[in-house]
N, C-alpha and C positions, 0 to 999 in steps of 0.2 A: 257622860263623857265631857260634855261642855263644862259642867261644874268642876270636874277634875282638872281639866286644862286651865280653867280660870284660877283655881286655887294654886296650881303649880306655878303659873306665871306670877301670881301675887307673892309667892314665897321665894321665888328664885333670887331676887336681889338680896334678901336677907341671908339666904343660904350662901350666896357668893361672898357676902361680907365676912363670913367666918373662914374663908379660904383665900389663897393668893389671887383668885380670879377677880377680874373686873367685868361687871356686866357690860355687854357691848350692844346687842341688838335683839329684837324679838319680832317675829312675824308668823302668822298662821298657826299659833300655838307652839312654835319652836323658838329657841333662844340660843344666843352665842355669847361666849366669854373669852377674855384674852388675858394671858399672863404678862408680867413685866418683860419677859424675854420675847414676846410676840407670838407665842404659841396660842392657837385658837382651839376652843372646844365648842362644838355644836351639838345641842341636845334636841332630839325630836321624840317626845314621849308618845307612846301608844299604850294607854293603861290597860287595855283589854288584850293586848298581844300575848302570845305564849313564848316568844323568843326575844332575844336582844342581839343586835348586830353592833360590833365595835370595829370601826375603820380608822386606821392610821393613814392619813393622806399627806404625801409629800409632793409639793408642786414643782416637780422636776420630771421631765420626760425627754424623749429623743431630740426635741427641738433645741434643748439646752446643751447638747453635746458639741464639743469642739473637734478640731482636726485630730484624727487618730483615736477619737473616743466613741465612734458610732457603736451603738449597741450597749454602751456602758450603763445607761439607766436601767435597761432590761436585765443586764447581767447582775447589777446590784440587787434588783428584786430577788433574783435567785439566791444570791449570797446571804441575804438577810433572812433566809429561812434556816440558816446554819445556827451556830451557837450564839448566845447572848447572855451576858452576866454569868450566872452559875448554871445556865440551861445549855446543855450540850447540843440539843436538837429541837428547834422550835416546832417543827412539823410533828415530832413525836409528842411534844407537850400539848399541842392543840388537839391532836387526835385523842390523847388520854382525857382531855377535858370534854370530849364529846362534841367538839365544835365542827361545824361545816366551814371550811376555811379555804382561802386562796389569796393570790396576789396578782396584780395586773400592771402592765406598763403601756402607756400610749405616748403620743407626741408631746403631751402637756403635763403629765403627772404619773406618779407611781402610787399605788395604794395596796394596803394589806388589810384584809377583813376576815372576821370570824363571826359566825352566828352560833349562839349558845342558848340553851333553855334559860328562861328568865329566872334563874336562881341567883340571888345576890352574890353568893360565893363564886359561882362560875363567872359572873360578870366581872367581879373584882380580879380574878385570876387572868381573865382575858385582857383586861386593861394593864395588869402588871407585865404580861408577856409583851404587849405592844410598847410599853415603856422601856423594857429591857432591849427590845429590838431597836428602838430609836436611840437610846442613850448608851447602851453597852454592847454593841455587836462585837463578836469575837471571830469573825471570818478571817481566814489565814491564806497565805500564798498556796498552801496545799489544797485548801478548799477551792481556790480559783482554778488551779490546775485540773481538779476533778470536775467542777461545774462548767468550766469552759467547754468541755467536750459534750456535756449535756445540752448546752445552749446551741452549740454548733449542730448537734443532731436535730434540734428544733428547727434551725435554719434549713437544714437539708430536707426536712419533712415539707417545709414550704416550697423548696425547690422542686419537689416531686409533684406539686399541685399546680396545674395550669391556672386555676382561678387565682391562686396566691401570686403567681408570677405576673399575671395581668394587673392585679391590684397594685402591686409594688411598682411596676413600670408606669402605671397611670399616675401614681403618686409622684414619681420622679419627673414625669413630663409636665405636671401641673404647677410645679414650683421651681423657678430658676435659681432663686437665691435663698428663699426662706427654709428654715429647718424642717418644715412640714414635708419637704421633698425627700427626706431621708426615712426609709422604713425603720420602724422601731427595732426590728431584730438586729440591725447593724450589718457592717461589712464583715465578711468572713475573716479578712486579714486582721481587722481590729479585734474581733473576738479571740482569734488565736494568738495574737502577738502583743496586745496591750499589757504592759508590765503591772505587777501588783501595786507598785507605788502610784501608778496613774489612777488605778481604781480607788485606792485610799484617798488620793487628793480629790477626786471627783466626789467621793462620799463626804469628806470634810467640807467641801465647798457648797454642797447642796442640801445635805441632811442637817438642817439647822432649825431651831424652834420658830424663827420668824418666817419660815418657808413651809410650815407644816400645820396640820390640824388633826384633831381627834373628833370623829363623828359617831355619836351613840344614838341609835334608833331602836324603837320597840318598847318593851316594858322594863323599867328600871327605877331605882330610888335616886332621884336627882341629887339630893343632898349627899348621899353616899358617893355617887360618881364624881361630884364636884370636889369633895374632900380628898378622895383617893387620887384622882388624876392631878389635882393641884399639888399634892405632896410629891408625886412622881415626876411630873414634867417641869415643875418650877426650877429644878436644878440644872436644866439644859442650858448650855451657853452658846452664844452666837460667836462665830469668828469675827475678826476685826473688819474684814471686807464687807461691803454692803451686800444685801441679798441678791441672788441672780435675777437678771431681767433680760428681756429681748427687745430689740429695736429694728431688726431687719424687716424691710417691706419689699414686696414684689414691684418690679419696674412696670409702669403702665404700658410701656412700649415693648414688652416682652414678645418674643417670637412664638408663633404657633409651633408646637412640638408634637412629633409623632414617634412612637417606637414600634418596631415590628418584631414579633417573636415567631420563630419557627420551631415547631415542636410536634411530634407525632402524638397528638392527643385525641384524635378521632373526631374532632369538631373544629369549627371555625367561629371565632369570636371577635366582635368589634366593640371596643369600649371607649367612652368619651367622658370628659369632665369639664365643666364650666365653673370658673372661679367666682365665688361669692364673698361678701363681707363676713365678719365673724359671727359666731353662733347667737349672740344676743342682739345683733343688728335687726332693726325692724324689717328691712328689705329681705334679709335672709329668712326670717320667720315667715314673711309673706310668700316667698317661693316655696318654702317647705310646706306651708299650709295648703297651697294649691296642688302639690305634687300627686296626691292620690288620683286626681283626674287624668294625670299622665301615666302613673305607675301601677295603679291597682290592677291586679291580675284579672279581676272579673269585669271591670268596666273602664279601665284606663285606655286612653287613646293610643298609647304606644303599642300595646298588644294588639288592639283592634286593627291598627294600620299595618304593622309589620308581619304579624302572625296570621290573623284571620283573613284580611283582605288581600294584601300583596303576596302573602305566603313566602316572604323573603327570609323569615326566621322561624326557628322551632321554639324559641323562648326568648323573653326579654325581661329586663329588670331595671329599676332605677330608684335612686334615693338621694337625700341630702346627707352628706357626711359633715356634721357640724363640729367645728373646733373654735376655741375662743378667738383666734386672730384671723382666720379665714375659714370658709366652708367651701365645699364642692358639691355641685350637682353631678352625680355620676350615673351614667346610663350604659347598658350593654345589650347586645343582641347576639344570639348564638344560632348556628346552623350546622349542618353536617360537614364532613371533612372536605367535600368537593365544592363548597360554596366559595365565592370570591370575596375575600375580606374587605377589599377596598370598596366594592359595591355595597356591601353590608354596612360599612362605616358611613358611606354617603347617604344611604337610606335612613340610618339612625340619626344623623345630623338633621336631615330634612324633617323627620317626624317630630323630633324634639323642638326644632325651630318653628315648625308650623303650630305646635301647641302654644309656644310662647307668643307667637304673633296673634293667634286667635284669642288667647286668654281663656278664663273660665267664666261661666254664666252664673246668674244669681242662684239657680237651683243647685249647681255644683258647689258653690261656696257654702250654702247652707248645709249641704251633705257633709263636706269635708270638715267644716268647723264643728258641727255637732259631734261627729265621730271623734275628732281630736280632743274636744273638751271632755267627752265621756271618758276617753282613755286617761286624760290627766286627772280627772276626778277619781277614777278607780285607783290610779297610782298613789294619790294623796292618802288613800286609806290603807296602803300596804307598806309596812316598815322597810322591806328590802328595796322596793321600787323608789320609795322616798329617799332612802340613803343614796341610791345611785344619782337621783336628780340633784340632791343637795351637794354631793361631791362634785358633779360636773359644773354646777353653778359656782361653787366656791373656787374651782380652778379658773373659771372665766372671770372672776373678780370679786364675787360676793355670793354667799349661799342664797340670798334673797332674790337673786336674779331668776330663780326658778318661778317665783311668783310674778315677777315683771313680765317674763315671757308669756305666761298664761294670760295676763291682762292684755298684752299686745295682740295676741291671737284673737281675743274676744273683740278687739276694737277694729281690726283691719277691714278696710272696705274693698269692694270688688275693684274699683278703679285703682286703688293703691296696689293691690296684688298684681293686676294686669300690667301696671306701669313697671313694677319690679321685674316681672317676667320679660317684658320687652327690652328693658335696659340691660339686664344681665345675661339673657339667653338669646333672644332673637337677633340674628345677624352677627353673633359673636362666635368666633372660631374656637372650638374647644381643644384641649389637649387630647391626644388619641393614642390608643395602643392598637396597633395592627402592624423631598423638598419640593414643594409645588412652586412653579414660577407664577408670580402674579402679585397683585396688590395685597398688602397685609390686611387682614380683617380687623375690624374695630374690637378693641379689648379694653373696656372701662377699668379704671383703677379703683379698687375698693378703698373706702376711707379707713382711717385708723379706728380701732375699737372705741366704742363709747366709754366714758367714765362710768363705772358701775354705780357710784354714789349719786351721780346726776340722774341716772335712770331710776334709782330707788326712791330718791327724794324723801318725802314724809309719808309714803304709803305704808299701810299695814293690811294684813289679810286675815280673814277669820279662820279659826281652827276647824278641821273636819269633824263632823259628828255622825255617828252610826251606832245603833244598838246591835251588839253582837253577843253570841254565846261563847263562853270560854272553850278552848280546845281541850279534847280529852288528853289525859296524861298517861294513859296505859291502853293496851289493846283490850283489856277487860272493860274499861270505861267506854271505849268506842263500841264494843259489842253490846253493851247495855242500852245504847241509843238506837240500835237497829230494830226496825219494825218489819216483820214479814207481812206482806199484803196478800191475802188469799184472792185468787183469781178463779174464774169459772172454766178454765181450760188447762188440762194437764200439760199442754205443750208450752205453757208460759209461766214464769215465776217473776215475782217483783219484791223489792225491798226498798225501804225508805229510812234515811237518817234526817229527821226533821230538826233543823237548827238555823239560827240566824248567822250566816257565814261572815267571815272576816271582811269581805268586800261587797257584801250584799247580793252576790250572784247565787245562782243555783245551777246544778248539774243534772242532766238526764242522759244516761248512757244505756244503750240497748244493744245487746248482742243478738244477732239473728243467725244462729247456727244452722247451716244449710248443707245439703248434699250428703253424699256418702262416697266410699272409696271407689265403687264401680261407676257412679254417675259422674265423678269428677276426673276420671282418667283422661289424660291428654286435653283437658279443658281449662286448666288453671290460667294459662296465658289469656285466653279469651275472656275469662271471668274477671281477670285483673283489669282488662280494658273496660269491661262493662261497669266495674266499680269506679274507675277514674272518670269515665264519661258522664257519671251522674252529676258532676260539676257543671255540665253543659245545660242543665235544666230539663224541664219536661212539663207536660200538662199545660202547654201554652205559655210557659215561662222560660225565657232564654237565660243564658249564663249571666248576662249583665243585670237583668231584672231580678234574678234569684239573689245575687249578691246585694243588690240595692235593698230588697225587702229584708233580708237577714240583717243588714247593717242598721236599718231603722229599728229592728227588734233588739239591737245590741247583742246579737247572737254569734258566738264562735262555734263553728261547725266542722265536724269531720264525719263523712259518711261514705259507705261502700255497700256492696251487696250484703255483707255480714255484720255491718256496724253502723250505728248512729250515735254520735256524741255531740251533745248540745250544752253550751254554757251561756246563760242569759239571766237577766232579772227574773225572779220567780214567775211574775205575771206574764212573761213573754215566752215561757217554754212551750205552752200549748200551741200558740199560733206559729211558732218556729217549727214545731214538730209537724203541724198540718202542712206547712209549706214544703217540707222535705218529703212528706208522704205524697203530696200532689205530684212531685217530680218522679217519685218511685213508681207510682201507678202507671205513668205513661212517659218514660224517659225519652229524651230527644235522640240520643245516640247519633249525632250528625256525622256524616261520612268525612267531611273535611277535618273535623276534630280528631276522628279516629286515625286518619292517615297521618296527621301531624304527630299524634302521640306515638304511633307506631314507628315513624321515622326517628323520633327522639329516643325511643327505647333501643332501637338498633344502633344509634349513634353512641348511646351509653355503653352498650355491649362491646362495640368496637373499641371504645376507649379502654374498657377493662382488659381487652385482649392485648393491649400494649402496655399494661401495668404489671411488672413482675409480682408485686404483692397480691394482686387479684388472681393471677394465674396460679401462684403457689397455693393460695387459699382454696381455689377450686379443686386442684389436685388433692389437697388435704381432705376436703369434704368427700371426694369420691373414694378415698381409702376406706371410709366407714359405711359405704353403701351396701347394706344387706336388705334393702327394701325389695318387695316384689316388683316385677316388671310393670312399668306404667303406673306405679303408685304415685298419687299426687304429690307427696312430699319427697320423692326420690331426688337426690342431687343430680344435676345434668351437666355435662361438659358445655363449655361456652359455645362451641360450634353447633351443638344440638339445640341450645337455647336460641341461637340466631336463626336456625332453620325453622323453629317453631314460630318465632316472631314474623319471619318472612311469609310463612304459610297462612297465618291467621287472617281471617276475613271478617268484614263487618257482619256478614250473616252469622258467623260463629259467635260473635259478640251478642248479637240480638237473641240468638237461641239461648245463650247463657243467661241473659237478662230475663227471658221468658221463663226458663226452668227454675231459676233460683232467686229471682227478684221479689217474690212474694213473701208472705209470712211463713216462717218455718218454726224452729224451736227458739222461743224468745226468752231472754233474760233481761230484766229491767231493773236498773239501779237509779235511785233519785236521792239527791242531797240538796237541802235548802229549806227555806222558810215555806214549806208546803205540808199538806196533810194527806191522809189516806184518800180522800175524795179526788184530789188532783191526780194521784197516782192511778186511780181507777179510770180517770178521764184519759190519761195517756194510753191506757190499755184499750179503752173503747176506740180511740182514734186509730190505734194500730190494727184493729180488726177490720178497718176499711181496706187494708191490703188484702189481695186475694191470697189464699193459701198456696204455698209452693207446690208445684206439680210433682216434685221429686221428694221422697221421704228422707228424713235426716237420720244419720247414724254417725256417731263419733268416729273419726278416722284415726285408728290406732297406729302407733309406730312399733316396729319390731324391737325385741329385746336387743340390747347392745351385742354386736358381733363378738364371737368367741375368739376368732383368729383373723388377723389382718396383716397386710404387708407393712412392716415397721421400718423399712429403709428410709433414710433421710430424703427429703425433697428439697432441691435447690433450683430456683429459676432465676437466671441472670440475664439482664438486658442492658444495652448500652445507655449511658448518660442518666443513671439514676443514683444520686449520691446517698440515698437513704435506703435502709433495708428494714423489712418487717419480719420478725421471727415469731412463729407460733408452734407451740407444742400441744398436742391434743390426745386425749384418751376417752373412750366410751366405756362406761361402767354399768353393769346390770343392777341398777339401784333406782328406787323411787324415793320421793322426798319424805315418805312416812316410814322408811326403813329405820331400824334401830341404829344403824351406823351413819345415817345421813347427817345428823347434827354434829357429832364429833368430827366426821370427815370434812364437813363444810367449814368448821372452825379451823381445822388444820390447813385447809386451802387458804382461808383468810390470813392466817399467820404466815403462810408461805408468800402470798403476794396480794393481799387484800387491801392494804392501806400504806400510808407513808412509813410506818414503822415495821413493815413486813420484811422478811429476810431477802427476798429477791430484789425489792426496791432498794434496800439499804446497800446490798452488795453491788448491784449493777449500776445504780445511779450515784449513790453517795460515796461509796468506796472506790469503785472502778471508773466512775464518770463516763460510762459508755452509753447509757440509755436516757433518752428524754422521757419515755414512758415504759413502765413494766408492770404487769399485773398477773394475777392468777384468779380464776373463778370456777365455781361449780354450779351447773344448772341441772335441775332434775324435774321430772314430771310427777304430778299427783296420780297418774294412771299407768304409765308405761315405764318398764325397767330399762331406761336408756338415759343415764346421766352423763353429761359432758364435762370433762375437766379441760380447761383451756389456760395455757400460759402464753403470754404475749409480751413482746418488747419491740421497741423501735430504736435502731442504732445506725451509725454510719455504715455504708456498704462494706468497706474494707474491714470492719470489726464484726461482721455478722457471725462468722463461724466461732470466733472467740467468745462472743456474747452467748451463743447457743451452748457452748461447752460450759460456761459459767452457770447458766441456768440448770443444766444437767447436774453439775457439781452440787449446787445448793439443794436440789431435790434429793440427791443421793445422801447428802449430809443430814437433811431432815429425817430421812428414812432410817439412817444409822443411829443418829443421836437422839432423835425426837425433839419435842419442844419442852422448854422448862416450865415449871409451875408458874413462875412470874409471867412468862409469855402467855400461857393459857389464861391466867387470871385477867391480864390486861386485855386479851382478845375477847373474853366474855363481857367485860365492862364495855368495851367499844362496840361490840355487836348489839348489846341490849340498848345502849345509848342511841345507836343508829336506828333501831326499831322505834324507840320513843320519838326520835327526831322525825321519823317518817309520818307520825301522826299530825305533824304541823302542816302538812300539805292537804288541805281540804279537797283539792282537785283530784286526789287519788282515792277518795272515799267511795265514789261510785264504782270505780274499778274493783275495789275490795269487795263490794256487794256482789258484783257479777262473778268474781272468782269464787266467793263463798257459795253462790247458787250452783256453780259448775261442779264444785268438789264436795258440797255438802258439809263443809267445815264452818262451824260457827265461831263466835267469840270465845267460847270455852276452849275450843281447840287452839286458837291463837294464844290464849293465856297459858295453856299447857305448854305450848311451844316456847314461850318466854321462860317458864319454869324449867323446861328441859335444857335450855341454853345455860341458865344460871347454875344448873346442877352438874354441868360437864366437868370432868377431871382430866388431869394430865395423862393418866393411864389410859382412859377411854379414847382420848384424842390421838395419842400416839399409836394405839392398837388399831384404830380404824384407818389411820394413814397407812400403816404397814400392810394391813389386810387388803386394802383396795388398790394402793398404788405401788406396793412392793413388786407385784407381778403384772401390773397393768401394761398393756401394749401401747406405748406412747410413740406417736409419730411427730417428728420435728420437720417443719417446713420453713424455708427461707426464700423470700422474694427480694432481690437486691439488684444493684447496678454492677456492671462488669467493667 
């Protein structure tokens, strides 16, 4: 790879000379070029990658919006997925290309990105789409009228969410003058009333070549990308006015600000934010580097102080929100509905202030720096993560700032970090979400952002090197790589995919199937607590020590009574597994942690009881309840769930851990640069667990009910501007039935992607829904398939939207889908299955599923062939056969 990168760098100036591009800079194996109009191209080659990501970056976000323009940057993001050039619908074009695509807007920029398989023709077409989007958008006043309601619906969804309300309020309190104080979503009045001419003017002012860049990462032909993109983007013209810039700075004598929100959310939250310099500032990087010692869930001082010791909070969190001109240290603490918010806020301020005053010690610095640099090193090996870092750095001033920041993090000293904490946090009054008479607190003024060119200077950075194996391009190729590892126990199976992975990591996933329908009756709640409390450690290891050791091993872990998932360097899987087994053999299950988790679970349930969408969803689930009494999977009303939570004891949890915490029916999946001996070593380690005292038997679900109550469900509560609509049916169908594939394709055509009928009608034509989808889920064992249709709309439009969904379903049943729709659906489905092979993290899950169902790679290859062979006639027949008479229930949770 090093030779390839060297050759690429050597050839790039010559390649650029044959195009309109002027070579500009290179660093770390990446290069940038600029056209005469100012448009920039950034190339980040990964020769062994299987995909390519193309991102159009426009350096305009919500901070650039003027009076009456709030939300306009985000609204334009939506509009630019409409037509462009001769393309009537960019979302449909990207979907047909097999791309994984999206767009996002924040305070500083808007971006549009798509990831495609590393096929030169697909890369070319993706670049052409972005050129059309940038140069030839065709959005109209009618598009605005339609999309405005979609964006408003998105705003209303945020208004339903207490966490979003707190976040937006804290943003406003943190900035008195600067545009960072305006949430990106915008004001409802601007979204509804801004004229089309204002949107056009904003677009002309900001979407200009000297304010934009194209970032290409992954596997690609550099010469081909340079030539094509040069041809396409060189024709872009800049308006006569200079490019947009910002100059507003916060007043150093700004007042401390607090907002108080009253809402029946079922919980109490205090949030605070401390102002910091911009994202590339050395002091901001110092604060961010130290932050795990405050924020880490396992060993950070904030949790230890407020949750474990003082028991003032049920949960805490904190992080640095880094933006180019300013950053924020944001912290929050949550408790039940009866807590005092002001007292919680005071405790939060004191805990963060004490951390800043005390600073971090040498051991903590070594720990956080090592973990941070490992994350950066892994990100440098991943095209998608690299694209995100380059994009953020480019918006901050220059894409090479991503390397500068890593150098600074490597250089920071303990004294420098602690000085930054004391200066920016200790004794500084934060903005708060929850007028005090007294002396104003000290609030230092952050300096202006550093000149990126001064920070970069003459530095250069080496390119990453890693030997990897190419990703499989078909399910058959993946199946050919699977090794079944014979074990000496019929209650355990194991499979291995031995390969040098894209980021050098390995995965070990273990399913511990336990219990049976009789043994688990009325015990799932206790067993869920037994699972969650494994995070508290065991075998003489407490929560903080467990996380510290796993961190040293670079291991990412998820574990419960029935599950162990490990991601780590190959050589670290065995010690990480042994660490988890030490905990499982003698779990701590501390009473204080149990009471905390129990209180948090009750608070979540009480929150759900105040949410119309949650109440409607619960009523909908109960309509299809044909489970035997006390069956573990039976849906339960919220009041019954609350009684169960209130009744469960720590003794119940301990009995569950004793009965089911041992080794039961094991399925082991391993992916990485490992061999059969290592897999057998994992099996030997697992045998140190005692055998579970209760025999395992798969818990079956009953066949879909034949008759149900199909009356509509409507739950309306005050002050909820957004509504969720759900239509559901249960079908007596398994995923290996003859009709499953044609029916699944029909459901995808109905609501599976951006080109589906429900989405086109409800979002694109009617402009009612922010989100709309249809899905079909089925089991390999039980004839109980679930059809689900979902949409999110404004509350006052809920019934209208539900009726439109019904209309479209009826139209599909009456007219069927066309040959063109079916053919496009087949292509998109197969492309999605091929794309799924690019995620190595899912391979171990595939291995476990194959062990559960007995389905090998040949079965998966046959499934692809079955999809390819589908016809319009089969798809429409299956749709009518199963949904023509299906008992579909519609549920609405809305505001009144």
